[in-house]
Structure formats: structure tokens, C-alpha cells
C-alpha positions as CSV (number, residue, x, y, z in Angstrom):
1,M,-73.5,26.4,-31.6
2,V,-77.2,26.6,-31.5
3,M,-78.2,25.9,-27.9
4,S,-81.6,24.9,-27.4
5,A,-81.4,24.8,-23.3
6,K,-80.6,28.0,-21.2
7,L,-76.8,27.2,-19.4
8,R,-78.0,25.2,-15.5
9,V,-75.8,27.8,-12.7
10,L,-75.4,26.7,-8.9
11,V,-75.1,30.3,-6.4
12,A,-74.0,30.1,-3.7
13,D,-73.1,33.2,-1.4
14,D,-73.4,33.3,2.0
15,H,-74.3,37.0,2.5
16,A,-78.7,36.3,1.9
17,E,-79.0,40.0,0.5
18,C,-76.5,38.9,-2.6
19,R,-77.6,36.0,-3.2
20,W,-80.4,36.7,-3.7
21,A,-78.7,39.9,-6.4
22,I,-77.3,36.9,-7.8
23,V,-79.6,35.2,-8.5
24,R,-82.3,37.6,-9.8
25,L,-78.6,38.7,-12.8
26,L,-78.9,35.8,-13.6
27,R,-82.2,34.2,-14.3
28,V,-83.2,35.8,-17.0
29,E,-80.7,34.5,-19.1
30,F,-80.1,31.1,-16.8
31,E,-81.6,28.4,-15.6
32,V,-80.1,29.2,-12.2
33,V,-80.8,25.0,-10.6
34,A,-80.5,26.4,-6.6
35,A,-78.4,28.9,-3.8
36,V,-76.7,27.9,-1.3
37,A,-75.2,30.1,1.6
38,D,-72.1,27.1,2.2
39,G,-69.2,26.1,0.9
40,S,-69.5,22.1,2.3
41,K,-73.8,22.8,0.4
42,L,-72.3,24.0,-2.7
43,I,-70.7,21.0,-2.6
44,D,-73.9,18.2,-2.1
45,A,-76.2,20.8,-4.2
46,A,-72.5,20.4,-7.5
47,M,-72.5,17.2,-7.3
48,S,-76.6,16.0,-7.3
49,L,-77.3,18.2,-9.4
50,L,-74.7,18.9,-11.9
51,P,-75.5,22.7,-13.0
52,D,-72.9,24.0,-16.5
53,V,-71.5,26.9,-14.1
54,I,-70.7,27.8,-10.6
55,V,-71.7,31.2,-9.4
56,S,-69.6,30.9,-5.8
57,D,-68.8,33.8,-3.2
58,I,-64.7,33.6,-2.0
59,H,-65.4,34.0,0.7
60,M,-67.8,31.8,3.0
61,P,-68.6,29.7,6.0
62,L,-67.9,25.9,6.7
63,L,-64.8,26.1,3.2
64,T,-64.2,28.9,0.3
65,G,-65.4,29.1,-2.9
66,M,-62.0,27.9,-3.9
67,Q,-61.9,25.2,-1.3
68,A,-65.1,23.8,-2.9
69,M,-64.1,24.3,-6.4
70,E,-60.3,21.8,-5.5
71,D,-62.7,19.7,-3.6
72,L,-64.7,19.7,-6.5
73,C,-62.1,19.1,-9.3
74,R,-60.2,16.3,-7.1
75,K,-64.1,14.6,-6.9
76,G,-64.1,14.6,-11.0
77,C,-66.1,17.0,-11.6
78,D,-65.0,19.2,-13.4
79,I,-67.9,22.4,-13.1
80,P,-66.4,25.4,-14.0
81,F,-66.8,28.5,-11.2
82,V,-67.5,31.6,-11.1
83,L,-65.5,33.5,-8.8
84,V,-67.1,36.9,-7.1
85,S,-65.8,38.8,-4.1
86,T,-65.8,42.6,-3.0
87,A,-61.7,42.0,-2.6
88,N,-60.3,42.3,-5.7
89,S,-56.7,41.0,-4.0
90,G,-55.2,37.3,-5.1
91,V,-57.5,36.9,-8.8
92,E,-54.0,36.2,-10.2
93,D,-53.5,33.9,-8.6
94,Y,-57.5,32.2,-8.7
95,I,-57.1,32.3,-12.0
96,K,-53.8,30.4,-12.0
97,R,-56.1,27.9,-10.1
98,G,-58.7,26.8,-12.2
99,A,-62.0,29.4,-11.9
100,M,-62.3,30.2,-14.7
101,A,-63.6,33.6,-13.8
102,F,-64.1,36.2,-11.4
103,V,-66.5,39.2,-10.3
104,N,-65.8,41.9,-8.7
105,K,-69.1,42.6,-6.6
106,I,-69.4,45.9,-7.6
107,D,-69.0,44.9,-11.6
108,L,-72.7,42.6,-11.1
109,G,-74.4,44.1,-13.3
110,H,-72.6,44.8,-15.6
111,D,-70.1,41.6,-16.0
112,L,-71.7,38.9,-14.4
113,V,-73.6,37.5,-16.6
114,T,-70.2,38.1,-19.7
115,A,-68.7,35.9,-17.2
116,V,-70.8,33.2,-16.6
117,Y,-71.0,32.7,-21.0
118,S,-67.5,32.9,-21.2
119,A,-66.8,30.4,-18.2
120,A,-69.0,28.1,-19.9
121,F,-67.5,28.2,-23.1
122,G,-63.8,27.3,-21.4
123,N,-62.6,31.4,-21.9
124,V,-61.0,33.0,-18.4
125,C,-63.0,36.6,-17.7
126,V,-62.3,39.0,-15.4
127,S,-65.6,42.1,-14.6
128,R,-63.8,46.2,-15.2
129,N,-63.1,46.8,-11.5
130,A,-60.2,43.6,-10.8
131,A,-59.2,43.6,-14.5
132,G,-56.3,46.1,-13.5
133,Q,-54.3,47.5,-15.7
134,R,-57.5,48.4,-17.1
135,P,-59.5,49.9,-14.8
136,N,-63.3,50.5,-16.6
137,T,-62.9,47.2,-19.1
138,L,-64.1,44.3,-19.5
139,R,-60.7,41.8,-19.2
140,C,-62.4,37.7,-21.1
141,A,-59.9,35.5,-23.5
């Protein structure tokens, strides 16, 4: 498959510094269409911009990343999600509930770009420090 255009990515994180860092990491490989600070703005931006992938913090004001993902799904907007967090608890549940990838914020520099590509192509991906049994090994299926 030859791609003529960059994948379009929407970023959501309530911490401005983290949002800035994620955008800087992604903009080399992808077109970052917007960066928002809460779950409500994430839903609005996703519905209007229709990105290829959404990278979202789990814990945000108004709606969590998971709540935003589930709300978009109910509205028929099936955009793959890459969830990011500093905590690894609940990773398997996030994947079972529909997230395509999970990246621990410690792993952003190593694993975020791979996770976005994996999610875009329908593959589940868990970053090296969130993988559990095999620490320091990126796990993508």
C-alpha cells in the first residue's frame, strides 16, 4: 500500500506541556490536525475534522479519553484511538473496550509513532513499559 498523504492525527491532553511534546513528536511523520485540552473538545474536533487516528490522554476534564472514544463510537465515528497515560493500570480493559493502542508517557519518544501507525492499520499495540510480562519490549499485534 502506497500512501500519498500523511495520516491525519488529532491530539488530546489536558497538560499543555505534554500536548506540546506529543504534537512535536508526531508532526514529523503525520499531519496533526488539532490539539485540544479536554474530552468535550476532543469529540467536537473529531466530528468536524475526521482524523485518521486520535491520540488521547486517559484522564482529562469533562470527559476521559475512554468516555470520548465510546461517545464517538456511539455516534458512528469509528476512529482508532491511541491512549496515553503515566499509569499502566487498566491497559487490557482499554484494549478490550476498543482502544487500538496504549502508550505509557515514559515511552512516547520510542513508541508513539509506531503505535499511531499500528492503530491506523487496525493492529493493537502496547508500549514497552506497559506490556507487563516483557518490560522494555514494544508489543504490537
